[in-house]
N, C-alpha and C positions, 0 to 999 in steps of 0.2 A: 657034560651033560649039552644036552643041547634044548630049544626052545621049539616049541613049535607055533605053524599060523593061528591054532586055534586057543592055542593058553596050555598045554597040557606039556609035558616033559619027556624026552626020553624016545619019543618017535620021531617018524621019516617023515619029512613034509610033501606035501601033495604040490607039484608044479602047478602056477598060475595058472595055466590052458584049463590044466583039470578042478583048478577050484571055482570058474568061471565057467564051467558046463552044469555047477549043482543046477538043480532044481528050484523052485520056491515053490511056497502055495497060495493059489489062491482065492483071495476071500470072496465070495458071491455078494453083489453091491446090496443084496437083499439082508444080508447077516448083519446081525446088529453089531455098531461097533464095539459095544460094550464087550460081547459076546466073544467077538474076533479078537480083541486085547486079551480079553483073557487066557485064550487058548495061546495066543504068542507069549505072555508070560509064563504061564506053565511050561509053555517048550523051552525058552529061553532061563528060564531056572534050575532047569533038569540039567543043560547045555553048560551054563557055567559053573553048577556042584561038579559035572562030572568030571570038569579040568581042573580040578583044585591038586595041587601038589600035596602029597603025604604030612608037609612037615606044616603045610595050610597058608602056603602064596598062592597065588597066580601070576602067571608074565605070560602077556603073548608077545610075539615075533614085532621085534623094532627095526622096520624095513626102511633104508633111507633111500642112497646110489650108489653106482659102481665105485665112485673111489673112493670106498673102503677098500673092496674087493682088489682094485688094482692097487694102493699103496701098501697093502698086507701083501701080495706080491712084491712090490720094489724092495720093502723092509725087509722080507726073509735072500730077494736077490743081494742086498747090499750086505748084509749079514755071514753068507755063504748058506744058508741051509735050507734054502726053494727046492722041493721033492714033486716029482714027478706026480704024486696024485694030488698033491695043492693046487699044484699050477691047471692042472686037467679041470679039479672039479673047482675051480672060480673061474676058468676061461669062459666053462660049458654056461654057467650065471650070466657073466658079462655077455657072452654071447647073444641070450636069452633076452636080455632086456635092448639090445640096438632094435633103434627105431628104422623102417622103409627108408630112411635120407640115408643113411650110415650112420646118425650121429645118436647120443645117448642123454638121454633129458636125467633131471635131479626129481622130477616126482613123475607120475601116473601123467600122460596125457600133456603132458608139457614142452617145449619145445625145447630144440637140442641146445648143450648147451657146451661152452669150447672147453673148458677145464677138466669139465669129465669127459668128455670126450678124447681129449688129448691123454689121461691117464689110460681112459679104457682101451685108446687104441695100443699104448707103450704094455701095457698088462699084457694082451691077445698076440703082440709080438715077442714076450717072454713068452708067452704058452707054445711058440712057434708057428703061428698064423703068419701067413706071406704076404708082403705089402700090396702083390697085383692080384691077391684075391680078393672076388668080387665085393665084400664086406669092406674091407679094408678099403680099398681104394675108393670106395664113396666116404668113407669114413675121414682119410687124410683130402683127399681133394675138399671136404667142406671146411673142416682144418685149414689149408690155405686157405678157401675163402673168408673165411674170419679175419685173418692177418695172421694165422699159424699160431708156434709157441708164443713167439714175444707177443700177442694178446693175450695171453691167458692169464690167469692169477699167479700172485707169485709162492705161494704153497706149490702149484704146479711146477714152478719153473727152480723150484727147492726141488724137488725133488727129481727131476731135471739134471739139477747140477750134479746130484751127489754121485750121478756119472758121466759129468762131462758131458750131457747134450744140450747143457745152457753154462753159460760162463758168471761164477761167482759173481765177476765181477761185476756184474750187469745185474744185481741183484738187491734191493735195500740191505743196509748194514744196520743189523741187531747187538751192541756191544753188551755182552756179558757185563759189565759194569754196572749195568742197572740193576741188577741185585743190591748194590749199595744204596743205591736212591731212600734218602727217607721216604717214608709215609706223606710229609705233606709237600714233598718235592713233587713238581709236573711228571707225567711220564713213570713213576715212580710204579711198581711192578702190582700194587692193590689196588690203582685206579683203573686197571681190567679186571671185566668180568672173569670168575675164579674160571671159566672154561678156557677165556686165553690165558690166562697169567699160568696158566698151568702148563701152557703149548707152548708159552713164549720164552718162559724161564730155560726150557733144556732147549729151546732154537737159539738162543745168546751162545750154547758151544756153540750148535754144530756151524753155523754163521762165525763165527771165529776161526774155529779149523778148518772150516772149507775143504772138508774131504772130499774123494771122487775115487770112486773106484772105477774098476777096465769097462766099458763100454760092450755089450754083449752085440752091437752093430748100431749102427748109424742111424740118423732121424732126417738125412734129408729132406724129405718129401716130408714132413712136418714146418719147412719154411717156405716163407714166400720166394726168397732168393736166398737157397745156403750160402750163396757165398758173402750176404750180409744179413745174419740171422738178425740181429736187432740193430734194425736204422734211429736211428738219436733221432726222441721225440724232443717237441719244442715244452719249456718249461710253462708253465701254468704262472699267470699274471703276479709281480711279486705281493704283490696288495691281496690276493686271497688267502685263503686257510692254502688249498693246495702247493700253492706257490712259497709259501711262509718254508711248510714240511719240507716238498721235496731240497728246496736250499739247505735246508739242515739236515736231509739225509748228506747231500755232500761234505758237510762241516764233519759229519759223523764216518764218513769216508776217508778224511784225510788224518782224523785221529787214528783211527786203526793205522795209519802208518808212522804215528809217535807214540801210539799207546807203548806207555810202561810194561816190560814181560811182568816185571813182578805182582806189579797189580791185574794184571788182563789173567796170569794164572791164580794170584788169590781169587777174582771175582769168577773165573771158571769153577773152583772148589767152590766155593761158598754157594753157587749155583744148584753145585752136584750134591751136598749137603742137602740143600733146601730139596732137590727133588726126591732125592730118598727119604726123608723125615715124611712127606707125602706119600710113602707107596702103601696102599692099604693090603690089610691083611691077609687078600687072595692076590697079592700081586699087580694088583691095576694100580691106576692113578688116577682117580675123580671117577672111576666106575666108568670111563669114556676111553671112546678110542685114539682121539688124537694125541694127548697128551701122553701114553703109554706108549705108542711111536716112536714117540721124536725123544721122550727118557729112554727109553732102549738105547736110541744112539746115539743120544748125549751122551751117555755112559759109557759104551761102547768104545767110545771116541778116547774118552780119557781112560784107558784102560782095564775096563772092568769085564774082565774074562766071560763068552756066553755062559760059563758054569758054574759063575758066580752066583750066590742066593739070591739075591735081589734083579739080575737080570734073570734069571732060570724061570723066577717067580714070576715074572713081567712075562716074560713069552706065552709061557703056561698061563696068565689072563687071558691075553689075547684067543689062545685057540678056544677057551672060553667062549670066546663074542661067533663062535662059527657056529649056522645054521646047516644043516647038510641034509639037503631036500631027496626024494624017492627016486627023481632021474639022476642022481649023482650030481648033482649041482649043491656048491657050496657058499652061498650066503653069509657074509660081515656084520654082525648089528653097529652099530655106531656106540649103543651103551644098552642097556639090560635095565628094566623098569618092574621090577617084582614088587618093592613098597608102594609105588605108585596102582600097579596095577590091582593089586591086595582091597589098597581102602578104597577103589572105586567100585569093585565086586562086592566087596561088603556091602560097603553104601546101594549097590541096586538092587543088593536079593532083600536088606531087610526093606526097601523102597516098595518092593513090587510082593510082600504082604510075607515074606517067609519068617518064623519065629525070633524072635530078638536071640532068643538061645537055643537055636540048633545046633547043634555040635561039629557043623562046620563052619560056621557063624565064630564060632568058642576059638575054636581053633585059631582059624585067621586072626583073632584077640588077641591070640599067647601069643601070635607068630610076631605079628606086630609090634607088642612092648617088647617083645624079646630085638626089636632093631630099635629101639632107641636111644640115641646117641649121648653119651652121659659124659663127655670130654669138650674142652672148646677145641675149637678148628680156624680156622684163616678169618672166618667172620669178626673172630674175638679180637682181631688187631684193631681194630672202629669200633667194638665192644670190649674191651675187657675186663669191664665188670660185671657184664652180664652172666649168669648163668646158665650152662647150657640147656638143654630138653628138646629136643627137634628129632625129626626124621628125614636123612636121603630117599631116593628118587632109586636107588640102585643096591646089589646084594651089599657093598661094603666100598663108603664113601662119607667115614668118618670125617671127615678133613673138610666134608664140604654138605651140611644138611642145607634144604631149603625152605623155604618158608612155605610155600605150596603144598607140598605134602603135608608138610608138619600140620599147616591145617585142618587139608582133608582128613589126615588120621586122626585126627581129634575126633571130626564130625564120625568116622567109620567107626571107631570107638566108640563113642556115646551112644552110638546103635545097636552096640550087643548089648544083653545081657550076661556080664559076667559071673564066675563063680567071687571074685576078689574082686569087687568092686573099690575097694579103698586103691587098688596096687591102680585100677584104672583112673581115680579120680585124681593122683597124685603125679600120674604121666602127663596127664593132658593139662593137670595144674602149670608143670614146668612146660608145658608147646604153648600155654596160653601167657607164661611170664617169657618165651623165650619171643615169641613170637611180637607182644607187645616193643620188648624192647630191640629188635627191628626194625620197628615203625622208622621211617624216613623221615626228612623235616619236615617236606610236603605233605604229611600225614595219609601218605600211600607206603606201600611195600614194593619193593623188589623181588628177586627171586632167590639171590645168596645171599648179596648185602646189603650195607646201608649206603645210603647218597654216594654210588656208584653211577655220580651222573658227569666226570670230565669228561669235557669236551676233545680233550689232544688224542687220546688211542686212536677214536676211530678215525681219523687226520694222517693218519702214520700210512706213508707209503704202502708199509711192509703188512700195513690191515686191511689187505682186501677180499679177506676170506670172509665176511659175515659182522655182526654185530658184536662188537669185544666191549660192552659195558654193558652195565644189568642197572637200567634205569628203573624205578615204579612202573608197574603195566598192571590195567584194569582188570585183567582176571586173575592175578594173582590176590590183588590190594580188595578183590570183593569176595574169596574164597576166606580170605580171613576176618571180614567182616561177617561173612557168616557163623563163621566159629567161634567170634566174639557173642553176636548175637544170641549161639547157640547154648551158652556158656552164662548169659543173664547179664553181659556187660555192652547191649545197649546203650545207656546210656554215658559209656564212659566216656568223659570228654577224649580219650584217643579213638574210639571207634565213630564217636562223630568225626573228627577229624577227616576216618577213613571216606563214611559217608558222601562229607562235604568234596573230595578230592574226585571221588567217584561222578557225581554231580556234574561237578564243572568239567569233566571229561566226555560225557556225550555228544555224538557228531550230531550237527546238526541235523541229521537225518532222521537222530532218535536212537542210535546204535551205537554200540563201542568198539575199540580195535581190540582185537586180541593177537597179543604181545606170543603165546606159546600155544594157539592154538586158531585154524584156520577158518575165518577170521573176524569179521564181524557177528557173525554169526556164532563165533564160540565167545568175543567178549560180552554180546548182550545174548547170549544164554549162559554166563556167570552173573552178571552183574543184575539182572531183573532178579533171581531167587534170594541172593545175598540183602539189596534192600528191602526186598518185601519179608524177609526175617529180622531184619532189626527194624521194625514196624512203620516201612512207609505205608501208604495205603493203595490201593490198585489205583485208585480216580488220582493221585499223584501222575501232574504234568509230565515226569520224566517218564515213568510208568507208562503211560500211555502213547509218549510219543514211540516208546520203544516197540510196544502192540501194531503202532499204525506203519511203522516201518516191518515188521516179521509180518503182517501180513499182506504189504506189498511186496516183498519177494518171494514168496511160495512158490514152489512152480507147480505148471498145471497140471502133472500129473499128484501134488498132494503132498510130494516131499521137499525137501528143504536142501540145498547144497552152494558151495560157493569154491571159485576156482583158486588157486595159490596167487594168479596174476595179481587177483584183487589188494596185493602187498607193492606193487607197480601200478596200478591205475584204480583208484578207489573208485570213480567217477563211474566207471564203464563195469568192473567187476563186483562192486561192494554185494554182499550174499545175493549172487550170481554164477549157478554150475550146476551142473549133473546132482539130482538128486542124492544124497547118502543117506545112511542108518544113521552114524555120531550127527552130523548136522542137524538132520531132521531133529534126532532125540533133544539137540541144546535149541534146537527154537522150541520145541514142545514145551519144555524146562522151562521156559523165558513162559510161556502164553499160560501155563495151567497156576505156576508162582504169581501171576497177574491176573487172575481168577477168570480166566477165557474158557474154563473146561467147556463150560455149551456152546462154543464159538462154532461155526462151520469151518475155520480154516486146523482149529484145535483136532477135527475129527476125521480133517481131510487126513492131515499129517497123522493121526493113530490108523486110520486105514490103510495108510504107503505102506506103514512099519508092516502092519499084519498080515499083509500080500506079499511083500517082499521077501519076509522070513522064510527061510530055508526050511525043511521038514525036519531036519537033526536040530532045530530050535537058532542056528547061529544066523547070520548075515553076511554079504558079499560087500567089500567095500575095496577096489582095485585104487582109490582115489587116496592122496596123502591128505589127512585132516591134522595133522601136528605140524609142532612148527619150531625148529632150534633154531635158525635163524631166519627172520621173514623175512621171504624170496630166494635167501642164499641157501638153505640147507633145510628141506623139509622131509617130516617122519610118516610114516603111516605105525601104527600104533595098531597092529593083530586085534589089541583085547578092544577099543574103541567101540568096534560096529556090534559087540557084546556087550557091556558094561551100561552105554550110555541111552539104546533103546529102552533095557529092562529099568534102567530106572525111570526115564520117561513114560512106557507103560505104565510101570507099577505106580507113581506120583495120579497118571491119568486114572485108576482104579481105584484107590487108597486115599488120594487126599495128602499130603504133606506128614512126616514122621511126628512133627514137630506136634502139631496139632491135634495126630493121631495118640499125644503123648507117653509114644514109645519108647523116647529117652529117659535116660537118668536125672533128677532133676537139677534143674541148670540153679548157678549161682552158689553151688558149693566150692565149686574151683577157684572162682574169682577172688576170694578172700588168699586162698593160697598160691594163688597168680602172684599176689603185691608179697607175702610175706617169706616163701620157701627161700 
């Protein structure tokens, strides 16, 4: 199965250059904004309906950066299964993403990134690109200017160590004995966010084994001094956290020399069992690429043959992450988002005026109901008595349902007039109960776990690849609060605690930080609709501050945009960037929830969406507006540009679906949420 840019399946993707040339509609200034919005909604509705899979789901491409493609080639080289077709297709994609200065960025329009550039360069060397070719020479010169391989991230250097391009001795140690740490002990595996946990456990095996495959070429051109590729660096002060953990790493290195072999072997076997128990039905691990590649490597190092069912299915799952474009290039998705895309598409279509009993909406609801996860996962380590009832982000990820998807699926299901309303009520009741049970002690919600806030994992020298814990965030908390309000639980003390936390988290300028979307526009676009759904009046000071901030950052063209640099420099970049369809929609959703339908800001935003819509009903959006790890890992969800503008325009035309009494009566579920 291949996924396409527009959300359909089985088709071939156009290249980015071709997509950028699509024409857009021009809305004359004299056209009424209501008329323009109506036309845009009709086109966008038709566009989205035409791209639903026959099974009922939607899924757009999930675009990240070329490290996914480079690491896929390195994995296949390590396993001895790299073929010419795959190599050249990946190389074509990687070359197409190179910037004029020879570097690769981690998001569209972003600066060159050292680790991404190193990995892309090595992948192109595997594909046969000569080091003295102009595009390669530019890349290697820039890498040396930035400090060479020695300055790259730990994960990049691990990939290079697999082929002897870097010394294992010069990497932080990650002992497999971590698997035996009890859950109350600092730095046990459940102190890490689920994505980091799934990656670190197999890497403990790799770190213990320290494999080296023959390198097909040297990489001297990527060192500032090939004779001394890793010059010693001074340790941080002993009184600092960095200094403490750097010295702890030295202790762990010393432990390696005296580790009891029987204990180490038992630890690796326990880690292997942990990995195998968490393999999903489709062969993947957690529905994301990093745990899958390291799990395959780890199990292979322990003697699992590539024909073993675990590895065979694991490699097959990675193949399903490949998107083949019409120009012959091959892009690897880091993850796939069908549940998330389907619930957002359902919300968008109903809010845009599609009848709640439309057959395609019912089919979407049927598919979502079939994706409910009915068994405990790793979340149960912290909540062993909590019955299951939630949804994951991906096709298969039963070990890690997430709170955000569960809230949005419940909101989507409540919008559909289903032929079996009791089935829907029971599913939503389980979702409400599970989400309430996953509330953290501060009153807010994280994405996957409860109170996953240990300060230690992010301090490890090994963990320099992005966020490795899962603390509560404003956007997830807002979506849960919105769901609870829809279910008649506004006055529940747990809902009120979530509201109080959100109010306390508002930034001085009136915005909210966005953990899973870029950034303050996403946070604010999530929180304001939730607060007003929970009963806060439009006159509330927090709502007025949010409105003032949104109006202050509206672009001259009428849209809104925010660059990912806001994660690094909020003062300069908060709410600032080129206008995008998804971010304009988030701003409009907040303003409309705040009662600003008749404002000039809303009218200008609606006009911008209508004017930039393509003739086929979609929107172009090369900018990355999704977040994996703030700044470190960014995402372009190709369906965001479709579902969020349709939601915003629909609410502009028709108002809030709750106020229109489109939804099933609230309150029935709340009792079940307590008693099921």
